[in-house]
Gaussian input, Z-matrix of N, CA and C with variables (Angstrom, degrees):
# hf/3-21g

backbone

0 1
 N
 C     1     B1
 C     2     B2     1     A1
 N     3     B3     2     A2     1     D1
 C     4     B4     3     A3     2     D2
 C     5     B5     4     A4     3     D3
 N     6     B6     5     A5     4     D4
 C     7     B7     6     A6     5     D5
 C     8     B8     7     A7     6     D6
 N     9     B9     8     A8     7     D7
 C    10    B10     9     A9     8     D8
 C    11    B11    10    A10     9     D9
 N    12    B12    11    A11    10    D10
 C    13    B13    12    A12    11    D11
 C    14    B14    13    A13    12    D12
 N    15    B15    14    A14    13    D13
 C    16    B16    15    A15    14    D14
 C    17    B17    16    A16    15    D15
 N    18    B18    17    A17    16    D16
 C    19    B19    18    A18    17    D17
 C    20    B20    19    A19    18    D18
 N    21    B21    20    A20    19    D19
 C    22    B22    21    A21    20    D20
 C    23    B23    22    A22    21    D21
 N    24    B24    23    A23    22    D22
 C    25    B25    24    A24    23    D23
 C    26    B26    25    A25    24    D24
 N    27    B27    26    A26    25    D25
 C    28    B28    27    A27    26    D26
 C    29    B29    28    A28    27    D27
 N    30    B30    29    A29    28    D28
 C    31    B31    30    A30    29    D29
 C    32    B32    31    A31    30    D30
 N    33    B33    32    A32    31    D31
 C    34    B34    33    A33    32    D32
 C    35    B35    34    A34    33    D33
 N    36    B36    35    A35    34    D34
 C    37    B37    36    A36    35    D35
 C    38    B38    37    A37    36    D36
 N    39    B39    38    A38    37    D37
 C    40    B40    39    A39    38    D38
 C    41    B41    40    A40    39    D39
 N    42    B42    41    A41    40    D40
 C    43    B43    42    A42    41    D41
 C    44    B44    43    A43    42    D42
 N    45    B45    44    A44    43    D43
 C    46    B46    45    A45    44    D44
 C    47    B47    46    A46    45    D45
 N    48    B48    47    A47    46    D46
 C    49    B49    48    A48    47    D47
 C    50    B50    49    A49    48    D48
 N    51    B51    50    A50    49    D49
 C    52    B52    51    A51    50    D50
 C    53    B53    52    A52    51    D51
 N    54    B54    53    A53    52    D52
 C    55    B55    54    A54    53    D53
 C    56    B56    55    A55    54    D54
 N    57    B57    56    A56    55    D55
 C    58    B58    57    A57    56    D56
 C    59    B59    58    A58    57    D57
 N    60    B60    59    A59    58    D58
 C    61    B61    60    A60    59    D59
 C    62    B62    61    A61    60    D60
 N    63    B63    62    A62    61    D61
 C    64    B64    63    A63    62    D62
 C    65    B65    64    A64    63    D63
 N    66    B66    65    A65    64    D64
 C    67    B67    66    A66    65    D65
 C    68    B68    67    A67    66    D66
 N    69    B69    68    A68    67    D67
 C    70    B70    69    A69    68    D68
 C    71    B71    70    A70    69    D69
 N    72    B72    71    A71    70    D70
 C    73    B73    72    A72    71    D71
 C    74    B74    73    A73    72    D72
 N    75    B75    74    A74    73    D73
 C    76    B76    75    A75    74    D74
 C    77    B77    76    A76    75    D75
 N    78    B78    77    A77    76    D76
 C    79    B79    78    A78    77    D77
 C    80    B80    79    A79    78    D78
 N    81    B81    80    A80    79    D79
 C    82    B82    81    A81    80    D80
 C    83    B83    82    A82    81    D81
 N    84    B84    83    A83    82    D82
 C    85    B85    84    A84    83    D83
 C    86    B86    85    A85    84    D84
 N    87    B87    86    A86    85    D85
 C    88    B88    87    A87    86    D86
 C    89    B89    88    A88    87    D87
 N    90    B90    89    A89    88    D88
 C    91    B91    90    A90    89    D89
 C    92    B92    91    A91    90    D90
 N    93    B93    92    A92    91    D91
 C    94    B94    93    A93    92    D92
 C    95    B95    94    A94    93    D93
 N    96    B96    95    A95    94    D94
 C    97    B97    96    A96    95    D95
 C    98    B98    97    A97    96    D96
 N    99    B99    98    A98    97    D97
 C   100   B100    99    A99    98    D98
 C   101   B101   100   A100    99    D99
 N   102   B102   101   A101   100   D100
 C   103   B103   102   A102   101   D101
 C   104   B104   103   A103   102   D102
 N   105   B105   104   A104   103   D103
 C   106   B106   105   A105   104   D104
 C   107   B107   106   A106   105   D105
 N   108   B108   107   A107   106   D106
 C   109   B109   108   A108   107   D107
 C   110   B110   109   A109   108   D108
 N   111   B111   110   A110   109   D109
 C   112   B112   111   A111   110   D110
 C   113   B113   112   A112   111   D111
 N   114   B114   113   A113   112   D112
 C   115   B115   114   A114   113   D113
 C   116   B116   115   A115   114   D114
 N   117   B117   116   A116   115   D115
 C   118   B118   117   A117   116   D116
 C   119   B119   118   A118   117   D117
 N   120   B120   119   A119   118   D118
 C   121   B121   120   A120   119   D119
 C   122   B122   121   A121   120   D120
 N   123   B123   122   A122   121   D121
 C   124   B124   123   A123   122   D122
 C   125   B125   124   A124   123   D123
 N   126   B126   125   A125   124   D124
 C   127   B127   126   A126   125   D125
 C   128   B128   127   A127   126   D126
 N   129   B129   128   A128   127   D127
 C   130   B130   129   A129   128   D128
 C   131   B131   130   A130   129   D129
 N   132   B132   131   A131   130   D130
 C   133   B133   132   A132   131   D131
 C   134   B134   133   A133   132   D132
 N   135   B135   134   A134   133   D133
 C   136   B136   135   A135   134   D134
 C   137   B137   136   A136   135   D135
 N   138   B138   137   A137   136   D136
 C   139   B139   138   A138   137   D137
 C   140   B140   139   A139   138   D138
 N   141   B141   140   A140   139   D139
 C   142   B142   141   A141   140   D140
 C   143   B143   142   A142   141   D141
 N   144   B144   143   A143   142   D142
 C   145   B145   144   A144   143   D143
 C   146   B146   145   A145   144   D144
 N   147   B147   146   A146   145   D145
 C   148   B148   147   A147   146   D146
 C   149   B149   148   A148   147   D147
 N   150   B150   149   A149   148   D148
 C   151   B151   150   A150   149   D149
 C   152   B152   151   A151   150   D150
 N   153   B153   152   A152   151   D151
 C   154   B154   153   A153   152   D152
 C   155   B155   154   A154   153   D153
 N   156   B156   155   A155   154   D154
 C   157   B157   156   A156   155   D155
 C   158   B158   157   A157   156   D156
 N   159   B159   158   A158   157   D157
 C   160   B160   159   A159   158   D158
 C   161   B161   160   A160   159   D159
 N   162   B162   161   A161   160   D160
 C   163   B163   162   A162   161   D161
 C   164   B164   163   A163   162   D162
 N   165   B165   164   A164   163   D163
 C   166   B166   165   A165   164   D164
 C   167   B167   166   A166   165   D165
 N   168   B168   167   A167   166   D166
 C   169   B169   168   A168   167   D167
 C   170   B170   169   A169   168   D168
 N   171   B171   170   A170   169   D169
 C   172   B172   171   A171   170   D170
 C   173   B173   172   A172   171   D171
 N   174   B174   173   A173   172   D172
 C   175   B175   174   A174   173   D173
 C   176   B176   175   A175   174   D174
 N   177   B177   176   A176   175   D175
 C   178   B178   177   A177   176   D176
 C   179   B179   178   A178   177   D177
 N   180   B180   179   A179   178   D178
 C   181   B181   180   A180   179   D179
 C   182   B182   181   A181   180   D180
 N   183   B183   182   A182   181   D181
 C   184   B184   183   A183   182   D182
 C   185   B185   184   A184   183   D183
 N   186   B186   185   A185   184   D184
 C   187   B187   186   A186   185   D185
 C   188   B188   187   A187   186   D186
 N   189   B189   188   A188   187   D187
 C   190   B190   189   A189   188   D188
 C   191   B191   190   A190   189   D189
 N   192   B192   191   A191   190   D190
 C   193   B193   192   A192   191   D191
 C   194   B194   193   A193   192   D192
 N   195   B195   194   A194   193   D193
 C   196   B196   195   A195   194   D194
 C   197   B197   196   A196   195   D195
 N   198   B198   197   A197   196   D196
 C   199   B199   198   A198   197   D197
 C   200   B200   199   A199   198   D198
 N   201   B201   200   A200   199   D199
 C   202   B202   201   A201   200   D200
 C   203   B203   202   A202   201   D201
 N   204   B204   203   A203   202   D202
 C   205   B205   204   A204   203   D203
 C   206   B206   205   A205   204   D204
 N   207   B207   206   A206   205   D205
 C   208   B208   207   A207   206   D206
 C   209   B209   208   A208   207   D207
 N   210   B210   209   A209   208   D208
 C   211   B211   210   A210   209   D209
 C   212   B212   211   A211   210   D210
 N   213   B213   212   A212   211   D211
 C   214   B214   213   A213   212   D212
 C   215   B215   214   A214   213   D213
 N   216   B216   215   A215   214   D214
 C   217   B217   216   A216   215   D215
 C   218   B218   217   A217   216   D216
 N   219   B219   218   A218   217   D217
 C   220   B220   219   A219   218   D218
 C   221   B221   220   A220   219   D219

   B1=1.4618
   B2=1.5166
   B3=1.2850
   B4=1.4692
   B5=1.4987
   B6=1.3377
   B7=1.4547
   B8=1.5216
   B9=1.3286
   B10=1.4508
   B11=1.5306
   B12=1.3327
   B13=1.4803
   B14=1.5208
   B15=1.3233
   B16=1.4639
   B17=1.5388
   B18=1.3441
   B19=1.4686
   B20=1.5047
   B21=1.3365
   B22=1.4769
   B23=1.5267
   B24=1.3454
   B25=1.4530
   B26=1.5088
   B27=1.3281
   B28=1.4571
   B29=1.5215
   B30=1.3368
   B31=1.4625
   B32=1.4997
   B33=1.2830
   B34=1.4647
   B35=1.5259
   B36=1.3180
   B37=1.4591
   B38=1.5240
   B39=1.2684
   B40=1.4749
   B41=1.5170
   B42=1.3326
   B43=1.4525
   B44=1.5420
   B45=1.2754
   B46=1.4775
   B47=1.5116
   B48=1.3152
   B49=1.4631
   B50=1.5312
   B51=1.3052
   B52=1.4725
   B53=1.5204
   B54=1.2809
   B55=1.4635
   B56=1.5102
   B57=1.2866
   B58=1.4584
   B59=1.5070
   B60=1.3262
   B61=1.4770
   B62=1.5228
   B63=1.3162
   B64=1.4465
   B65=1.5236
   B66=1.3086
   B67=1.4727
   B68=1.5079
   B69=1.3148
   B70=1.4796
   B71=1.5402
   B72=1.2969
   B73=1.4779
   B74=1.5432
   B75=1.3259
   B76=1.4693
   B77=1.5178
   B78=1.3058
   B79=1.4697
   B80=1.5367
   B81=1.3132
   B82=1.4457
   B83=1.5252
   B84=1.3265
   B85=1.4771
   B86=1.5224
   B87=1.3389
   B88=1.4615
   B89=1.5000
   B90=1.3210
   B91=1.4669
   B92=1.5116
   B93=1.3141
   B94=1.4665
   B95=1.5397
   B96=1.3215
   B97=1.4711
   B98=1.5262
   B99=1.3393
   B100=1.4623
   B101=1.5416
   B102=1.3110
   B103=1.4681
   B104=1.5234
   B105=1.3105
   B106=1.4491
   B107=1.5420
   B108=1.3029
   B109=1.4705
   B110=1.5424
   B111=1.3203
   B112=1.4700
   B113=1.5377
   B114=1.3104
   B115=1.4604
   B116=1.5512
   B117=1.3411
   B118=1.4633
   B119=1.5310
   B120=1.3225
   B121=1.4691
   B122=1.5176
   B123=1.3246
   B124=1.4542
   B125=1.5362
   B126=1.3229
   B127=1.4768
   B128=1.5366
   B129=1.3270
   B130=1.4772
   B131=1.5250
   B132=1.3080
   B133=1.4698
   B134=1.5244
   B135=1.3327
   B136=1.4677
   B137=1.5390
   B138=1.3061
   B139=1.4538
   B140=1.5245
   B141=1.3291
   B142=1.4593
   B143=1.5153
   B144=1.3170
   B145=1.4414
   B146=1.5041
   B147=1.3108
   B148=1.4552
   B149=1.5031
   B150=1.2920
   B151=1.4502
   B152=1.5203
   B153=1.3103
   B154=1.4709
   B155=1.5322
   B156=1.3207
   B157=1.4847
   B158=1.5391
   B159=1.3207
   B160=1.4682
   B161=1.5163
   B162=1.3165
   B163=1.4631
   B164=1.5269
   B165=1.3112
   B166=1.4636
   B167=1.5252
   B168=1.3190
   B169=1.4591
   B170=1.5413
   B171=1.3444
   B172=1.4621
   B173=1.5242
   B174=1.2987
   B175=1.4890
   B176=1.5152
   B177=1.3177
   B178=1.4692
   B179=1.5307
   B180=1.3318
   B181=1.4534
   B182=1.5311
   B183=1.3366
   B184=1.4618
   B185=1.5254
   B186=1.3402
   B187=1.4570
   B188=1.5459
   B189=1.3075
   B190=1.4674
   B191=1.5108
   B192=1.2928
   B193=1.4741
   B194=1.5217
   B195=1.3088
   B196=1.4452
   B197=1.5208
   B198=1.3334
   B199=1.4660
   B200=1.5290
   B201=1.3181
   B202=1.4876
   B203=1.5077
   B204=1.3274
   B205=1.4761
   B206=1.5312
   B207=1.3247
   B208=1.4551
   B209=1.5231
   B210=1.3041
   B211=1.4799
   B212=1.5186
   B213=1.3348
   B214=1.4524
   B215=1.5307
   B216=1.3127
   B217=1.4684
   B218=1.5356
   B219=1.3430
   B220=1.4772
   B221=1.5188
   A1=108.78
   A2=117.25
   A3=120.90
   A4=112.73
   A5=114.57
   A6=121.62
   A7=108.96
   A8=115.97
   A9=120.49
   A10=112.20
   A11=116.77
   A12=121.26
   A13=112.50
   A14=116.40
   A15=119.67
   A16=112.09
   A17=115.74
   A18=119.27
   A19=112.41
   A20=116.41
   A21=124.18
   A22=113.34
   A23=118.35
   A24=121.14
   A25=112.62
   A26=117.95
   A27=121.25
   A28=112.50
   A29=117.72
   A30=119.67
   A31=116.45
   A32=120.62
   A33=120.02
   A34=110.06
   A35=116.12
   A36=120.95
   A37=114.45
   A38=117.63
   A39=119.39
   A40=110.06
   A41=115.38
   A42=119.81
   A43=108.65
   A44=115.24
   A45=120.36
   A46=110.03
   A47=115.56
   A48=122.63
   A49=104.60
   A50=116.55
   A51=118.41
   A52=110.93
   A53=113.44
   A54=121.69
   A55=108.90
   A56=116.60
   A57=121.99
   A58=107.71
   A59=114.90
   A60=119.50
   A61=109.02
   A62=117.30
   A63=121.93
   A64=107.49
   A65=115.59
   A66=120.11
   A67=110.56
   A68=114.89
   A69=121.44
   A70=106.97
   A71=115.65
   A72=119.90
   A73=110.11
   A74=115.42
   A75=119.99
   A76=110.35
   A77=118.03
   A78=122.09
   A79=108.91
   A80=117.31
   A81=120.87
   A82=111.70
   A83=115.98
   A84=120.01
   A85=111.73
   A86=116.18
   A87=120.04
   A88=110.95
   A89=117.85
   A90=121.06
   A91=110.09
   A92=117.26
   A93=121.13
   A94=111.46
   A95=115.57
   A96=120.52
   A97=111.59
   A98=117.47
   A99=122.19
   A100=112.05
   A101=114.95
   A102=120.85
   A103=109.52
   A104=115.71
   A105=121.88
   A106=109.90
   A107=116.59
   A108=120.70
   A109=113.08
   A110=116.24
   A111=119.05
   A112=111.82
   A113=116.47
   A114=120.66
   A115=110.54
   A116=114.73
   A117=119.17
   A118=110.36
   A119=117.31
   A120=121.42
   A121=110.64
   A122=116.87
   A123=121.37
   A124=110.18
   A125=116.48
   A126=121.39
   A127=110.21
   A128=117.50
   A129=118.17
   A130=111.16
   A131=117.56
   A132=120.27
   A133=110.06
   A134=116.49
   A135=120.34
   A136=110.77
   A137=117.67
   A138=121.71
   A139=111.64
   A140=116.77
   A141=120.11
   A142=116.42
   A143=118.78
   A144=120.57
   A145=111.15
   A146=118.09
   A147=121.05
   A148=109.79
   A149=117.54
   A150=122.37
   A151=109.89
   A152=116.00
   A153=121.29
   A154=110.00
   A155=116.74
   A156=120.72
   A157=108.71
   A158=116.45
   A159=119.50
   A160=110.98
   A161=117.03
   A162=122.35
   A163=110.89
   A164=116.87
   A165=119.78
   A166=110.86
   A167=116.17
   A168=120.74
   A169=108.79
   A170=116.20
   A171=118.93
   A172=111.84
   A173=116.82
   A174=120.50
   A175=110.32
   A176=117.78
   A177=121.70
   A178=110.45
   A179=116.72
   A180=121.85
   A181=111.83
   A182=116.02
   A183=121.38
   A184=114.77
   A185=116.30
   A186=120.45
   A187=112.57
   A188=115.72
   A189=121.43
   A190=108.45
   A191=116.05
   A192=118.73
   A193=111.69
   A194=115.57
   A195=120.33
   A196=110.57
   A197=116.29
   A198=120.50
   A199=111.26
   A200=117.25
   A201=120.11
   A202=111.37
   A203=117.77
   A204=120.41
   A205=109.73
   A206=117.17
   A207=120.91
   A208=110.86
   A209=118.33
   A210=122.38
   A211=111.83
   A212=117.62
   A213=120.00
   A214=114.95
   A215=117.61
   A216=119.72
   A217=109.52
   A218=115.77
   A219=118.17
   A220=111.72
   D1=136.42
   D2=178.44
   D3=82.02
   D4=-171.36
   D5=-178.76
   D6=-146.37
   D7=-178.04
   D8=-179.96
   D9=-64.15
   D10=-33.96
   D11=-177.60
   D12=-66.60
   D13=-29.23
   D14=-177.49
   D15=-106.08
   D16=7.67
   D17=-178.71
   D18=66.54
   D19=32.48
   D20=-179.51
   D21=61.15
   D22=22.58
   D23=179.05
   D24=-95.77
   D25=-27.11
   D26=-176.45
   D27=80.71
   D28=11.72
   D29=-173.79
   D30=-116.22
   D31=-5.01
   D32=-178.11
   D33=-65.45
   D34=129.94
   D35=176.47
   D36=83.84
   D37=1.23
   D38=178.91
   D39=-83.72
   D40=155.98
   D41=177.03
   D42=-147.30
   D43=164.08
   D44=-178.51
   D45=-90.31
   D46=147.51
   D47=169.14
   D48=-105.51
   D49=124.47
   D50=-176.74
   D51=-147.44
   D52=162.29
   D53=175.07
   D54=-139.53
   D55=159.23
   D56=174.14
   D57=-107.42
   D58=127.72
   D59=-179.72
   D60=-83.46
   D61=115.06
   D62=171.85
   D63=-83.18
   D64=119.48
   D65=-174.58
   D66=-83.18
   D67=106.69
   D68=177.22
   D69=-80.56
   D70=171.45
   D71=179.32
   D72=-60.21
   D73=-41.18
   D74=-178.85
   D75=-64.22
   D76=-43.23
   D77=179.25
   D78=-66.14
   D79=-41.73
   D80=178.23
   D81=-58.57
   D82=-43.77
   D83=177.64
   D84=-59.51
   D85=-41.40
   D86=178.75
   D87=-65.65
   D88=-40.67
   D89=179.91
   D90=-64.74
   D91=-46.29
   D92=179.46
   D93=-62.43
   D94=-35.64
   D95=179.19
   D96=-80.39
   D97=1.25
   D98=-179.34
   D99=57.16
   D100=42.52
   D101=179.49
   D102=-65.77
   D103=154.36
   D104=177.83
   D105=-62.04
   D106=146.12
   D107=-177.27
   D108=-58.14
   D109=-33.34
   D110=178.03
   D111=-63.79
   D112=-35.12
   D113=178.15
   D114=-67.91
   D115=-42.52
   D116=176.37
   D117=-63.78
   D118=-43.38
   D119=179.30
   D120=-59.17
   D121=-41.28
   D122=-178.87
   D123=-61.17
   D124=-41.50
   D125=-178.89
   D126=-70.06
   D127=-46.08
   D128=-176.15
   D129=-68.90
   D130=-32.63
   D131=175.97
   D132=-67.00
   D133=-41.04
   D134=176.80
   D135=-64.38
   D136=-26.27
   D137=178.52
   D138=-87.00
   D139=1.01
   D140=172.08
   D141=106.83
   D142=4.16
   D143=-178.68
   D144=-92.13
   D145=117.86
   D146=175.08
   D147=-141.62
   D148=131.46
   D149=178.30
   D150=-65.64
   D151=-32.63
   D152=178.14
   D153=-59.30
   D154=-41.46
   D155=-178.91
   D156=-62.52
   D157=-42.34
   D158=177.40
   D159=-60.48
   D160=-40.55
   D161=179.31
   D162=-68.11
   D163=-39.16
   D164=179.00
   D165=-64.49
   D166=-33.99
   D167=176.75
   D168=-63.06
   D169=-44.55
   D170=179.01
   D171=-63.43
   D172=-37.41
   D173=176.63
   D174=-65.19
   D175=-40.68
   D176=179.79
   D177=-64.37
   D178=-29.89
   D179=178.74
   D180=-79.23
   D181=-5.46
   D182=-179.72
   D183=80.46
   D184=15.56
   D185=-177.42
   D186=-85.78
   D187=-18.98
   D188=177.94
   D189=-154.92
   D190=178.57
   D191=179.13
   D192=-102.21
   D193=156.49
   D194=176.08
   D195=-59.56
   D196=-40.99
   D197=179.76
   D198=-59.03
   D199=-40.28
   D200=178.71
   D201=-65.72
   D202=-41.77
   D203=179.32
   D204=-62.25
   D205=-46.73
   D206=-178.64
   D207=-66.18
   D208=-26.00
   D209=178.23
   D210=-72.72
   D211=-38.21
   D212=-171.36
   D213=-101.74
   D214=-16.08
   D215=-176.40
   D216=-111.88
   D217=128.12
   D218=-178.86
   D219=-84.27

């Protein structure tokens, strides 16, 4: 696993793809009601939050490839 450049760790040059969830009133109600995570996910995606979009932004910046984003983000 890995190569000489990464010290056999496989991690040199990697970075995280992340987003911050802004809690809307609707999302807050779901959290308080202990809704299933899939229900919360459905609402936040409908409100425009997608991890894929964050990854596509990184690919557009030339930091990673489109193929890598599609491989790791569902």
